[in-house]
N, CA, C, O and CB atoms as a CASP TS submission, in Angstrom:
PFRMAT TS
TARGET T0000
AUTHOR 0000-0000-0000
METHOD Language model
MODEL 1
PARENT N/A
ATOM      1  N   MET     1      30.525  -9.407  -3.645  1.00  0.00           N
ATOM      2  CA  MET     1      29.481  -8.674  -2.967  1.00  0.00           C
ATOM      3  C   MET     1      28.149  -8.971  -3.659  1.00  0.00           C
ATOM      4  O   MET     1      28.043  -8.855  -4.880  1.00  0.00           O
ATOM      5  CB  MET     1      29.786  -7.149  -2.957  1.00  0.00           C
ATOM      6  N   SER     2      27.150  -9.347  -2.891  1.00  0.00           N
ATOM      7  CA  SER     2      25.851  -9.641  -3.479  1.00  0.00           C
ATOM      8  C   SER     2      25.053  -8.353  -3.665  1.00  0.00           C
ATOM      9  O   SER     2      25.242  -7.387  -2.927  1.00  0.00           O
ATOM     10  CB  SER     2      25.071 -10.638  -2.601  1.00  0.00           C
ATOM     11  N   PRO     3      24.159  -8.347  -4.658  1.00  0.00           N
ATOM     12  CA  PRO     3      23.366  -7.138  -4.906  1.00  0.00           C
ATOM     13  C   PRO     3      22.445  -6.841  -3.721  1.00  0.00           C
ATOM     14  O   PRO     3      22.008  -7.748  -3.012  1.00  0.00           O
ATOM     15  CB  PRO     3      22.536  -7.293  -6.199  1.00  0.00           C
ATOM     16  N   ALA     4      22.162  -5.561  -3.523  1.00  0.00           N
ATOM     17  CA  ALA     4      21.264  -5.148  -2.437  1.00  0.00           C
ATOM     18  C   ALA     4      19.856  -5.683  -2.682  1.00  0.00           C
ATOM     19  O   ALA     4      19.361  -5.679  -3.810  1.00  0.00           O
ATOM     20  CB  ALA     4      21.236  -3.603  -2.307  1.00  0.00           C
ATOM     21  N   ARG     5      19.232  -6.135  -1.623  1.00  0.00           N
ATOM     22  CA  ARG     5      17.855  -6.630  -1.720  1.00  0.00           C
ATOM     23  C   ARG     5      16.898  -5.441  -1.735  1.00  0.00           C
ATOM     24  O   ARG     5      17.044  -4.528  -0.922  1.00  0.00           O
ATOM     25  CB  ARG     5      17.518  -7.597  -0.537  1.00  0.00           C
ATOM     26  N   PRO     6      15.928  -5.436  -2.637  1.00  0.00           N
ATOM     27  CA  PRO     6      14.953  -4.332  -2.657  1.00  0.00           C
ATOM     28  C   PRO     6      14.226  -4.241  -1.320  1.00  0.00           C
ATOM     29  O   PRO     6      14.000  -5.252  -0.656  1.00  0.00           O
ATOM     30  CB  PRO     6      13.930  -4.521  -3.807  1.00  0.00           C
ATOM     31  N   GLU     7      13.868  -3.033  -0.939  1.00  0.00           N
ATOM     32  CA  GLU     7      13.172  -2.832   0.320  1.00  0.00           C
ATOM     33  C   GLU     7      11.715  -3.261   0.246  1.00  0.00           C
ATOM     34  O   GLU     7      11.118  -3.573   1.276  1.00  0.00           O
ATOM     35  CB  GLU     7      13.257  -1.387   0.729  1.00  0.00           C
ATOM     36  N   GLY     8      11.147  -3.286  -0.908  1.00  0.00           N
ATOM     37  CA  GLY     8       9.747  -3.671  -1.040  1.00  0.00           C
ATOM     38  C   GLY     8       9.405  -4.043  -2.465  1.00  0.00           C
ATOM     39  O   GLY     8      10.130  -3.731  -3.409  1.00  0.00           O
ATOM     40  N   ARG     9       8.305  -4.700  -2.587  1.00  0.00           N
ATOM     41  CA  ARG     9       7.818  -5.127  -3.902  1.00  0.00           C
ATOM     42  C   ARG     9       6.306  -4.997  -3.916  1.00  0.00           C
ATOM     43  O   ARG     9       5.654  -5.042  -2.873  1.00  0.00           O
ATOM     44  CB  ARG     9       8.255  -6.594  -4.227  1.00  0.00           C
ATOM     45  N   VAL    10       5.763  -4.835  -5.103  1.00  0.00           N
ATOM     46  CA  VAL    10       4.315  -4.818  -5.279  1.00  0.00           C
ATOM     47  C   VAL    10       3.977  -5.833  -6.361  1.00  0.00           C
ATOM     48  O   VAL    10       4.571  -5.834  -7.440  1.00  0.00           O
ATOM     49  CB  VAL    10       3.789  -3.381  -5.654  1.00  0.00           C
ATOM     50  N   VAL    11       3.025  -6.687  -6.059  1.00  0.00           N
ATOM     51  CA  VAL    11       2.466  -7.598  -7.059  1.00  0.00           C
ATOM     52  C   VAL    11       1.028  -7.151  -7.256  1.00  0.00           C
ATOM     53  O   VAL    11       0.223  -7.214  -6.327  1.00  0.00           O
ATOM     54  CB  VAL    11       2.561  -9.131  -6.613  1.00  0.00           C
ATOM     55  N   TRP    12       0.703  -6.703  -8.455  1.00  0.00           N
ATOM     56  CA  TRP    12      -0.618  -6.149  -8.724  1.00  0.00           C
ATOM     57  C   TRP    12      -1.302  -7.073  -9.720  1.00  0.00           C
ATOM     58  O   TRP    12      -0.872  -7.178 -10.869  1.00  0.00           O
ATOM     59  CB  TRP    12      -0.531  -4.675  -9.272  1.00  0.00           C
ATOM     60  N   LEU    13      -2.354  -7.737  -9.291  1.00  0.00           N
ATOM     61  CA  LEU    13      -3.085  -8.656 -10.154  1.00  0.00           C
ATOM     62  C   LEU    13      -4.273  -7.935 -10.770  1.00  0.00           C
ATOM     63  O   LEU    13      -5.058  -7.300 -10.066  1.00  0.00           O
ATOM     64  CB  LEU    13      -3.551  -9.901  -9.368  1.00  0.00           C
ATOM     65  N   THR    14      -4.399  -8.036 -12.072  1.00  0.00           N
ATOM     66  CA  THR    14      -5.521  -7.410 -12.773  1.00  0.00           C
ATOM     67  C   THR    14      -6.216  -8.471 -13.606  1.00  0.00           C
ATOM     68  O   THR    14      -5.623  -9.487 -13.971  1.00  0.00           O
ATOM     69  CB  THR    14      -5.046  -6.221 -13.667  1.00  0.00           C
ATOM     70  N   GLY    15      -7.465  -8.222 -13.896  1.00  0.00           N
ATOM     71  CA  GLY    15      -8.213  -9.146 -14.741  1.00  0.00           C
ATOM     72  C   GLY    15      -9.697  -8.964 -14.551  1.00  0.00           C
ATOM     73  O   GLY    15     -10.152  -8.155 -13.743  1.00  0.00           O
ATOM     74  N   LEU    16     -10.426  -9.726 -15.305  1.00  0.00           N
ATOM     75  CA  LEU    16     -11.880  -9.646 -15.260  1.00  0.00           C
ATOM     76  C   LEU    16     -12.432 -10.190 -13.946  1.00  0.00           C
ATOM     77  O   LEU    16     -11.781 -10.972 -13.254  1.00  0.00           O
ATOM     78  CB  LEU    16     -12.483 -10.406 -16.432  1.00  0.00           C
ATOM     79  N   SER    17     -13.635  -9.760 -13.626  1.00  0.00           N
ATOM     80  CA  SER    17     -14.334 -10.266 -12.449  1.00  0.00           C
ATOM     81  C   SER    17     -14.483 -11.781 -12.558  1.00  0.00           C
ATOM     82  O   SER    17     -14.864 -12.303 -13.606  1.00  0.00           O
ATOM     83  CB  SER    17     -15.722  -9.587 -12.293  1.00  0.00           C
ATOM     84  N   GLY    18     -14.182 -12.473 -11.476  1.00  0.00           N
ATOM     85  CA  GLY    18     -14.324 -13.928 -11.466  1.00  0.00           C
ATOM     86  C   GLY    18     -13.155 -14.676 -12.072  1.00  0.00           C
ATOM     87  O   GLY    18     -13.221 -15.895 -12.231  1.00  0.00           O
ATOM     88  N   ALA    19     -12.073 -13.965 -12.417  1.00  0.00           N
ATOM     89  CA  ALA    19     -10.923 -14.604 -13.070  1.00  0.00           C
ATOM     90  C   ALA    19     -10.014 -15.345 -12.093  1.00  0.00           C
ATOM     91  O   ALA    19      -9.139 -16.100 -12.518  1.00  0.00           O
ATOM     92  CB  ALA    19     -10.117 -13.566 -13.813  1.00  0.00           C
ATOM     93  N   GLY    20     -10.210 -15.138 -10.788  1.00  0.00           N
ATOM     94  CA  GLY    20      -9.394 -15.841  -9.810  1.00  0.00           C
ATOM     95  C   GLY    20      -8.315 -14.991  -9.162  1.00  0.00           C
ATOM     96  O   GLY    20      -7.413 -15.521  -8.513  1.00  0.00           O
ATOM     97  N   LYS    21      -8.399 -13.673  -9.331  1.00  0.00           N
ATOM     98  CA  LYS    21      -7.384 -12.783  -8.757  1.00  0.00           C
ATOM     99  C   LYS    21      -7.305 -12.914  -7.246  1.00  0.00           C
ATOM    100  O   LYS    21      -6.210 -13.032  -6.694  1.00  0.00           O
ATOM    101  CB  LYS    21      -7.677 -11.338  -9.129  1.00  0.00           C
ATOM    102  N   SER    22      -8.438 -12.896  -6.571  1.00  0.00           N
ATOM    103  CA  SER    22      -8.437 -12.981  -5.103  1.00  0.00           C
ATOM    104  C   SER    22      -7.934 -14.338  -4.633  1.00  0.00           C
ATOM    105  O   SER    22      -7.203 -14.421  -3.646  1.00  0.00           O
ATOM    106  CB  SER    22      -9.847 -12.726  -4.548  1.00  0.00           C
ATOM    107  N   THR    23      -8.318 -15.395  -5.327  1.00  0.00           N
ATOM    108  CA  THR    23      -7.852 -16.735  -4.972  1.00  0.00           C
ATOM    109  C   THR    23      -6.334 -16.817  -5.091  1.00  0.00           C
ATOM    110  O   THR    23      -5.661 -17.321  -4.192  1.00  0.00           O
ATOM    111  CB  THR    23      -8.518 -17.797  -5.869  1.00  0.00           C
ATOM    112  N   LEU    24      -5.809 -16.327  -6.187  1.00  0.00           N
ATOM    113  CA  LEU    24      -4.367 -16.333  -6.399  1.00  0.00           C
ATOM    114  C   LEU    24      -3.658 -15.430  -5.386  1.00  0.00           C
ATOM    115  O   LEU    24      -2.621 -15.803  -4.839  1.00  0.00           O
ATOM    116  CB  LEU    24      -4.039 -15.887  -7.829  1.00  0.00           C
ATOM    117  N   ALA    25      -4.216 -14.250  -5.139  1.00  0.00           N
ATOM    118  CA  ALA    25      -3.614 -13.316  -4.182  1.00  0.00           C
ATOM    119  C   ALA    25      -3.562 -13.916  -2.786  1.00  0.00           C
ATOM    120  O   ALA    25      -2.559 -13.775  -2.085  1.00  0.00           O
ATOM    121  CB  ALA    25      -4.394 -12.000  -4.155  1.00  0.00           C
ATOM    122  N   ASN    26      -4.626 -14.580  -2.380  1.00  0.00           N
ATOM    123  CA  ASN    26      -4.651 -15.197  -1.050  1.00  0.00           C
ATOM    124  C   ASN    26      -3.633 -16.330  -0.934  1.00  0.00           C
ATOM    125  O   ASN    26      -2.999 -16.493   0.109  1.00  0.00           O
ATOM    126  CB  ASN    26      -6.051 -15.725  -0.740  1.00  0.00           C
ATOM    127  N   ALA    27      -3.478 -17.101  -1.986  1.00  0.00           N
ATOM    128  CA  ALA    27      -2.491 -18.187  -1.983  1.00  0.00           C
ATOM    129  C   ALA    27      -1.070 -17.618  -1.922  1.00  0.00           C
ATOM    130  O   ALA    27      -0.225 -18.124  -1.183  1.00  0.00           O
ATOM    131  CB  ALA    27      -2.660 -19.078  -3.241  1.00  0.00           C
ATOM    132  N   LEU    28      -0.816 -16.574  -2.694  1.00  0.00           N
ATOM    133  CA  LEU    28       0.498 -15.934  -2.684  1.00  0.00           C
ATOM    134  C   LEU    28       0.780 -15.308  -1.321  1.00  0.00           C
ATOM    135  O   LEU    28       1.891 -15.415  -0.802  1.00  0.00           O
ATOM    136  CB  LEU    28       0.588 -14.867  -3.791  1.00  0.00           C
ATOM    137  N   TYR    29      -0.210 -14.666  -0.753  1.00  0.00           N
ATOM    138  CA  TYR    29      -0.093 -14.066   0.569  1.00  0.00           C
ATOM    139  C   TYR    29       0.303 -15.120   1.608  1.00  0.00           C
ATOM    140  O   TYR    29       1.233 -14.915   2.389  1.00  0.00           O
ATOM    141  CB  TYR    29      -1.414 -13.391   0.969  1.00  0.00           C
ATOM    142  N   ALA    30      -0.407 -16.239   1.608  1.00  0.00           N
ATOM    143  CA  ALA    30      -0.119 -17.315   2.565  1.00  0.00           C
ATOM    144  C   ALA    30       1.293 -17.868   2.365  1.00  0.00           C
ATOM    145  O   ALA    30       2.005 -18.117   3.338  1.00  0.00           O
ATOM    146  CB  ALA    30      -1.153 -18.449   2.425  1.00  0.00           C
ATOM    147  N   GLU    31       1.692 -18.058   1.127  1.00  0.00           N
ATOM    148  CA  GLU    31       3.028 -18.587   0.838  1.00  0.00           C
ATOM    149  C   GLU    31       4.119 -17.628   1.308  1.00  0.00           C
ATOM    150  O   GLU    31       5.105 -18.052   1.911  1.00  0.00           O
ATOM    151  CB  GLU    31       3.181 -18.858  -0.663  1.00  0.00           C
ATOM    152  N   LEU    32       3.945 -16.353   1.037  1.00  0.00           N
ATOM    153  CA  LEU    32       4.949 -15.377   1.458  1.00  0.00           C
ATOM    154  C   LEU    32       5.039 -15.293   2.977  1.00  0.00           C
ATOM    155  O   LEU    32       6.126 -15.116   3.527  1.00  0.00           O
ATOM    156  CB  LEU    32       4.629 -14.002   0.877  1.00  0.00           C
ATOM    157  N   LEU    33       3.906 -15.417   3.653  1.00  0.00           N
ATOM    158  CA  LEU    33       3.930 -15.430   5.117  1.00  0.00           C
ATOM    159  C   LEU    33       4.714 -16.628   5.639  1.00  0.00           C
ATOM    160  O   LEU    33       5.481 -16.503   6.594  1.00  0.00           O
ATOM    161  CB  LEU    33       2.501 -15.451   5.678  1.00  0.00           C
ATOM    162  N   THR    34       4.522 -17.790   5.014  1.00  0.00           N
ATOM    163  CA  THR    34       5.254 -18.980   5.469  1.00  0.00           C
ATOM    164  C   THR    34       6.760 -18.825   5.256  1.00  0.00           C
ATOM    165  O   THR    34       7.555 -19.464   5.944  1.00  0.00           O
ATOM    166  CB  THR    34       4.749 -20.230   4.734  1.00  0.00           C
ATOM    167  N   ARG    35       7.144 -17.986   4.313  1.00  0.00           N
ATOM    168  CA  ARG    35       8.565 -17.730   4.061  1.00  0.00           C
ATOM    169  C   ARG    35       9.126 -16.620   4.949  1.00  0.00           C
ATOM    170  O   ARG    35      10.296 -16.254   4.842  1.00  0.00           O
ATOM    171  CB  ARG    35       8.774 -17.366   2.603  1.00  0.00           C
ATOM    172  N   GLY    36       8.268 -16.089   5.833  1.00  0.00           N
ATOM    173  CA  GLY    36       8.706 -15.062   6.759  1.00  0.00           C
ATOM    174  C   GLY    36       8.741 -13.652   6.190  1.00  0.00           C
ATOM    175  O   GLY    36       9.348 -12.757   6.778  1.00  0.00           O
ATOM    176  N   GLU    37       8.102 -13.454   5.067  1.00  0.00           N
ATOM    177  CA  GLU    37       8.065 -12.125   4.456  1.00  0.00           C
ATOM    178  C   GLU    37       7.011 -11.250   5.141  1.00  0.00           C
ATOM    179  O   GLU    37       5.991 -11.753   5.611  1.00  0.00           O
ATOM    180  CB  GLU    37       7.771 -12.233   2.940  1.00  0.00           C
ATOM    181  N   ALA    38       7.262  -9.959   5.194  1.00  0.00           N
ATOM    182  CA  ALA    38       6.258  -8.992   5.653  1.00  0.00           C
ATOM    183  C   ALA    38       5.338  -8.720   4.465  1.00  0.00           C
ATOM    184  O   ALA    38       5.794  -8.271   3.413  1.00  0.00           O
ATOM    185  CB  ALA    38       6.927  -7.649   6.196  1.00  0.00           C
ATOM    186  N   VAL    39       4.052  -8.990   4.631  1.00  0.00           N
ATOM    187  CA  VAL    39       3.115  -8.935   3.507  1.00  0.00           C
ATOM    188  C   VAL    39       1.870  -8.145   3.885  1.00  0.00           C
ATOM    189  O   VAL    39       1.365  -8.256   5.002  1.00  0.00           O
ATOM    190  CB  VAL    39       2.726 -10.352   3.055  1.00  0.00           C
ATOM    191  N   GLU    40       1.390  -7.358   2.956  1.00  0.00           N
ATOM    192  CA  GLU    40       0.091  -6.696   3.078  1.00  0.00           C
ATOM    193  C   GLU    40      -0.711  -7.078   1.847  1.00  0.00           C
ATOM    194  O   GLU    40      -0.174  -7.155   0.742  1.00  0.00           O
ATOM    195  CB  GLU    40       0.235  -5.126   3.214  1.00  0.00           C
ATOM    196  N   LEU    41      -1.988  -7.315   2.044  1.00  0.00           N
ATOM    197  CA  LEU    41      -2.888  -7.671   0.939  1.00  0.00           C
ATOM    198  C   LEU    41      -3.933  -6.584   0.816  1.00  0.00           C
ATOM    199  O   LEU    41      -4.679  -6.326   1.761  1.00  0.00           O
ATOM    200  CB  LEU    41      -3.560  -9.069   1.165  1.00  0.00           C
ATOM    201  N   LEU    42      -3.996  -5.943  -0.341  1.00  0.00           N
ATOM    202  CA  LEU    42      -5.005  -4.930  -0.608  1.00  0.00           C
ATOM    203  C   LEU    42      -6.042  -5.532  -1.542  1.00  0.00           C
ATOM    204  O   LEU    42      -5.807  -5.652  -2.744  1.00  0.00           O
ATOM    205  CB  LEU    42      -4.373  -3.642  -1.222  1.00  0.00           C
ATOM    206  N   ASP    43      -7.178  -5.906  -0.995  1.00  0.00           N
ATOM    207  CA  ASP    43      -8.249  -6.486  -1.793  1.00  0.00           C
ATOM    208  C   ASP    43      -9.016  -5.366  -2.497  1.00  0.00           C
ATOM    209  O   ASP    43      -9.381  -4.368  -1.876  1.00  0.00           O
ATOM    210  CB  ASP    43      -9.203  -7.338  -0.906  1.00  0.00           C
ATOM    211  N   GLY    44      -9.250  -5.537  -3.778  1.00  0.00           N
ATOM    212  CA  GLY    44      -9.919  -4.505  -4.571  1.00  0.00           C
ATOM    213  C   GLY    44     -11.280  -4.103  -4.036  1.00  0.00           C
ATOM    214  O   GLY    44     -11.607  -2.916  -4.024  1.00  0.00           O
ATOM    215  N   ASP    45     -12.081  -5.060  -3.593  1.00  0.00           N
ATOM    216  CA  ASP    45     -13.411  -4.742  -3.060  1.00  0.00           C
ATOM    217  C   ASP    45     -13.294  -3.944  -1.767  1.00  0.00           C
ATOM    218  O   ASP    45     -14.046  -2.992  -1.561  1.00  0.00           O
ATOM    219  CB  ASP    45     -14.221  -6.031  -2.817  1.00  0.00           C
ATOM    220  N   ALA    46     -12.366  -4.317  -0.896  1.00  0.00           N
ATOM    221  CA  ALA    46     -12.176  -3.591   0.360  1.00  0.00           C
ATOM    222  C   ALA    46     -11.649  -2.182   0.095  1.00  0.00           C
ATOM    223  O   ALA    46     -12.044  -1.231   0.770  1.00  0.00           O
ATOM    224  CB  ALA    46     -11.209  -4.355   1.284  1.00  0.00           C
ATOM    225  N   VAL    47     -10.767  -2.050  -0.879  1.00  0.00           N
ATOM    226  CA  VAL    47     -10.244  -0.729  -1.225  1.00  0.00           C
ATOM    227  C   VAL    47     -11.361   0.156  -1.741  1.00  0.00           C
ATOM    228  O   VAL    47     -11.466   1.317  -1.345  1.00  0.00           O
ATOM    229  CB  VAL    47      -9.125  -0.839  -2.272  1.00  0.00           C
ATOM    230  N   ARG    48     -12.196  -0.377  -2.619  1.00  0.00           N
ATOM    231  CA  ARG    48     -13.303   0.415  -3.151  1.00  0.00           C
ATOM    232  C   ARG    48     -14.262   0.840  -2.048  1.00  0.00           C
ATOM    233  O   ARG    48     -14.792   1.950  -2.077  1.00  0.00           O
ATOM    234  CB  ARG    48     -14.055  -0.373  -4.217  1.00  0.00           C
ATOM    235  N   GLU    49     -14.485  -0.034  -1.081  1.00  0.00           N
ATOM    236  CA  GLU    49     -15.411   0.271   0.015  1.00  0.00           C
ATOM    237  C   GLU    49     -14.835   1.303   0.978  1.00  0.00           C
ATOM    238  O   GLU    49     -15.572   2.147   1.488  1.00  0.00           O
ATOM    239  CB  GLU    49     -15.761  -1.001   0.776  1.00  0.00           C
ATOM    240  N   ASN    50     -13.538   1.249   1.232  1.00  0.00           N
ATOM    241  CA  ASN    50     -12.951   2.088   2.276  1.00  0.00           C
ATOM    242  C   ASN    50     -12.102   3.250   1.781  1.00  0.00           C
ATOM    243  O   ASN    50     -12.066   4.299   2.424  1.00  0.00           O
ATOM    244  CB  ASN    50     -12.128   1.250   3.153  1.00  0.00           C
ATOM    245  N   LEU    51     -11.434   3.091   0.676  1.00  0.00           N
ATOM    246  CA  LEU    51     -10.525   4.122   0.193  1.00  0.00           C
ATOM    247  C   LEU    51     -11.124   4.908  -0.976  1.00  0.00           C
ATOM    248  O   LEU    51     -10.842   6.093  -1.150  1.00  0.00           O
ATOM    249  CB  LEU    51      -9.205   3.495  -0.225  1.00  0.00           C
ATOM    250  N   SER    52     -11.934   4.246  -1.753  1.00  0.00           N
ATOM    251  CA  SER    52     -12.461   4.867  -2.970  1.00  0.00           C
ATOM    252  C   SER    52     -13.988   4.884  -2.988  1.00  0.00           C
ATOM    253  O   SER    52     -14.605   4.869  -4.053  1.00  0.00           O
ATOM    254  CB  SER    52     -11.941   4.134  -4.198  1.00  0.00           C
ATOM    255  N   LYS    53     -14.585   4.916  -1.807  1.00  0.00           N
ATOM    256  CA  LYS    53     -16.038   4.921  -1.712  1.00  0.00           C
ATOM    257  C   LYS    53     -16.603   6.097  -2.505  1.00  0.00           C
ATOM    258  O   LYS    53     -16.088   7.213  -2.437  1.00  0.00           O
ATOM    259  CB  LYS    53     -16.491   4.992  -0.235  1.00  0.00           C
ATOM    260  N   GLY    54     -17.638   5.838  -3.235  1.00  0.00           N
ATOM    261  CA  GLY    54     -18.274   6.892  -4.017  1.00  0.00           C
ATOM    262  C   GLY    54     -17.787   6.962  -5.452  1.00  0.00           C
ATOM    263  O   GLY    54     -18.407   7.626  -6.283  1.00  0.00           O
ATOM    264  N   LEU    55     -16.692   6.291  -5.754  1.00  0.00           N
ATOM    265  CA  LEU    55     -16.216   6.276  -7.139  1.00  0.00           C
ATOM    266  C   LEU    55     -17.002   5.242  -7.928  1.00  0.00           C
ATOM    267  O   LEU    55     -17.353   4.181  -7.411  1.00  0.00           O
ATOM    268  CB  LEU    55     -14.693   5.974  -7.206  1.00  0.00           C
ATOM    269  N   GLY    56     -17.266   5.558  -9.152  1.00  0.00           N
ATOM    270  CA  GLY    56     -17.947   4.621 -10.032  1.00  0.00           C
ATOM    271  C   GLY    56     -16.946   3.873 -10.896  1.00  0.00           C
ATOM    272  O   GLY    56     -15.813   3.615 -10.488  1.00  0.00           O
ATOM    273  N   PHE    57     -17.388   3.532 -12.095  1.00  0.00           N
ATOM    274  CA  PHE    57     -16.524   2.770 -12.995  1.00  0.00           C
ATOM    275  C   PHE    57     -16.273   3.502 -14.306  1.00  0.00           C
ATOM    276  O   PHE    57     -15.923   2.889 -15.314  1.00  0.00           O
ATOM    277  CB  PHE    57     -17.136   1.414 -13.278  1.00  0.00           C
ATOM    278  N   SER    58     -16.457   4.837 -14.281  1.00  0.00           N
ATOM    279  CA  SER    58     -16.095   5.629 -15.459  1.00  0.00           C
ATOM    280  C   SER    58     -14.568   5.585 -15.594  1.00  0.00           C
ATOM    281  O   SER    58     -13.871   5.198 -14.656  1.00  0.00           O
ATOM    282  CB  SER    58     -16.622   7.122 -15.341  1.00  0.00           C
ATOM    283  N   LYS    59     -14.066   5.972 -16.731  1.00  0.00           N
ATOM    284  CA  LYS    59     -12.616   5.987 -16.953  1.00  0.00           C
ATOM    285  C   LYS    59     -11.930   6.868 -15.906  1.00  0.00           C
ATOM    286  O   LYS    59     -10.911   6.478 -15.336  1.00  0.00           O
ATOM    287  CB  LYS    59     -12.286   6.493 -18.383  1.00  0.00           C
ATOM    288  N   ALA    60     -12.487   8.053 -15.654  1.00  0.00           N
ATOM    289  CA  ALA    60     -11.886   8.973 -14.681  1.00  0.00           C
ATOM    290  C   ALA    60     -11.899   8.379 -13.275  1.00  0.00           C
ATOM    291  O   ALA    60     -10.911   8.492 -12.550  1.00  0.00           O
ATOM    292  CB  ALA    60     -12.628  10.315 -14.687  1.00  0.00           C
ATOM    293  N   ASP    61     -13.004   7.748 -12.884  1.00  0.00           N
ATOM    294  CA  ASP    61     -13.094   7.145 -11.551  1.00  0.00           C
ATOM    295  C   ASP    61     -12.148   5.958 -11.414  1.00  0.00           C
ATOM    296  O   ASP    61     -11.519   5.784 -10.371  1.00  0.00           O
ATOM    297  CB  ASP    61     -14.529   6.702 -11.263  1.00  0.00           C
ATOM    298  N   ARG    62     -12.042   5.140 -12.462  1.00  0.00           N
ATOM    299  CA  ARG    62     -11.106   4.008 -12.415  1.00  0.00           C
ATOM    300  C   ARG    62      -9.670   4.498 -12.305  1.00  0.00           C
ATOM    301  O   ARG    62      -8.868   3.926 -11.568  1.00  0.00           O
ATOM    302  CB  ARG    62     -11.264   3.121 -13.663  1.00  0.00           C
ATOM    303  N   ASP    63      -9.347   5.562 -13.041  1.00  0.00           N
ATOM    304  CA  ASP    63      -7.998   6.136 -12.966  1.00  0.00           C
ATOM    305  C   ASP    63      -7.701   6.649 -11.556  1.00  0.00           C
ATOM    306  O   ASP    63      -6.600   6.456 -11.039  1.00  0.00           O
ATOM    307  CB  ASP    63      -7.841   7.279 -13.990  1.00  0.00           C
ATOM    308  N   THR    64      -8.680   7.300 -10.944  1.00  0.00           N
ATOM    309  CA  THR    64      -8.516   7.786  -9.568  1.00  0.00           C
ATOM    310  C   THR    64      -8.304   6.623  -8.616  1.00  0.00           C
ATOM    311  O   THR    64      -7.442   6.683  -7.740  1.00  0.00           O
ATOM    312  CB  THR    64      -9.740   8.613  -9.131  1.00  0.00           C
ATOM    313  N   ASN    65      -9.084   5.568  -8.781  1.00  0.00           N
ATOM    314  CA  ASN    65      -8.955   4.381  -7.931  1.00  0.00           C
ATOM    315  C   ASN    65      -7.550   3.771  -8.063  1.00  0.00           C
ATOM    316  O   ASN    65      -6.931   3.410  -7.062  1.00  0.00           O
ATOM    317  CB  ASN    65     -10.036   3.331  -8.303  1.00  0.00           C
ATOM    318  N   VAL    66      -7.063   3.662  -9.274  1.00  0.00           N
ATOM    319  CA  VAL    66      -5.717   3.100  -9.508  1.00  0.00           C
ATOM    320  C   VAL    66      -4.644   3.988  -8.875  1.00  0.00           C
ATOM    321  O   VAL    66      -3.700   3.474  -8.275  1.00  0.00           O
ATOM    322  CB  VAL    66      -5.447   2.944 -11.029  1.00  0.00           C
ATOM    323  N   ARG    67      -4.775   5.308  -9.000  1.00  0.00           N
ATOM    324  CA  ARG    67      -3.810   6.220  -8.366  1.00  0.00           C
ATOM    325  C   ARG    67      -3.806   6.045  -6.854  1.00  0.00           C
ATOM    326  O   ARG    67      -2.745   6.037  -6.230  1.00  0.00           O
ATOM    327  CB  ARG    67      -4.132   7.680  -8.724  1.00  0.00           C
ATOM    328  N   ARG    68      -4.971   5.907  -6.271  1.00  0.00           N
ATOM    329  CA  ARG    68      -5.062   5.736  -4.814  1.00  0.00           C
ATOM    330  C   ARG    68      -4.431   4.426  -4.371  1.00  0.00           C
ATOM    331  O   ARG    68      -3.686   4.394  -3.392  1.00  0.00           O
ATOM    332  CB  ARG    68      -6.522   5.787  -4.357  1.00  0.00           C
ATOM    333  N   ILE    69      -4.720   3.358  -5.078  1.00  0.00           N
ATOM    334  CA  ILE    69      -4.129   2.055  -4.727  1.00  0.00           C
ATOM    335  C   ILE    69      -2.610   2.109  -4.890  1.00  0.00           C
ATOM    336  O   ILE    69      -1.872   1.610  -4.041  1.00  0.00           O
ATOM    337  CB  ILE    69      -4.727   0.918  -5.611  1.00  0.00           C
ATOM    338  N   GLY    70      -2.151   2.710  -5.971  1.00  0.00           N
ATOM    339  CA  GLY    70      -0.715   2.852  -6.193  1.00  0.00           C
ATOM    340  C   GLY    70      -0.039   3.626  -5.077  1.00  0.00           C
ATOM    341  O   GLY    70       1.058   3.268  -4.648  1.00  0.00           O
ATOM    342  N   PHE    71      -0.683   4.683  -4.603  1.00  0.00           N
ATOM    343  CA  PHE    71      -0.122   5.464  -3.506  1.00  0.00           C
ATOM    344  C   PHE    71      -0.013   4.619  -2.244  1.00  0.00           C
ATOM    345  O   PHE    71       1.021   4.636  -1.577  1.00  0.00           O
ATOM    346  CB  PHE    71      -0.977   6.707  -3.241  1.00  0.00           C
ATOM    347  N   VAL    72      -1.063   3.885  -1.910  1.00  0.00           N
ATOM    348  CA  VAL    72      -1.060   3.064  -0.707  1.00  0.00           C
ATOM    349  C   VAL    72      -0.014   1.949  -0.828  1.00  0.00           C
ATOM    350  O   VAL    72       0.720   1.665   0.118  1.00  0.00           O
ATOM    351  CB  VAL    72      -2.464   2.467  -0.456  1.00  0.00           C
ATOM    352  N   ALA    73       0.039   1.330  -2.003  1.00  0.00           N
ATOM    353  CA  ALA    73       0.993   0.244  -2.208  1.00  0.00           C
ATOM    354  C   ALA    73       2.413   0.754  -2.081  1.00  0.00           C
ATOM    355  O   ALA    73       3.361  -0.019  -2.222  1.00  0.00           O
ATOM    356  CB  ALA    73       0.787  -0.409  -3.575  1.00  0.00           C
TER
END
């Protein structure tokens, strides 16, 4: 009997601005689509604009942003 396949996965890329996270995420997204996987891409800038609008970059605001992204993911 083969092990059960997980129902979902999250790949969360973190790093400094300009490090290539979006480039890598877009490439991974395209590859997973070609393999027939159901994929959603949550871009950090889009999330900040639509889900976390009004939050700054204080420790508390960043923590709130991470909690919101984690919930959506």
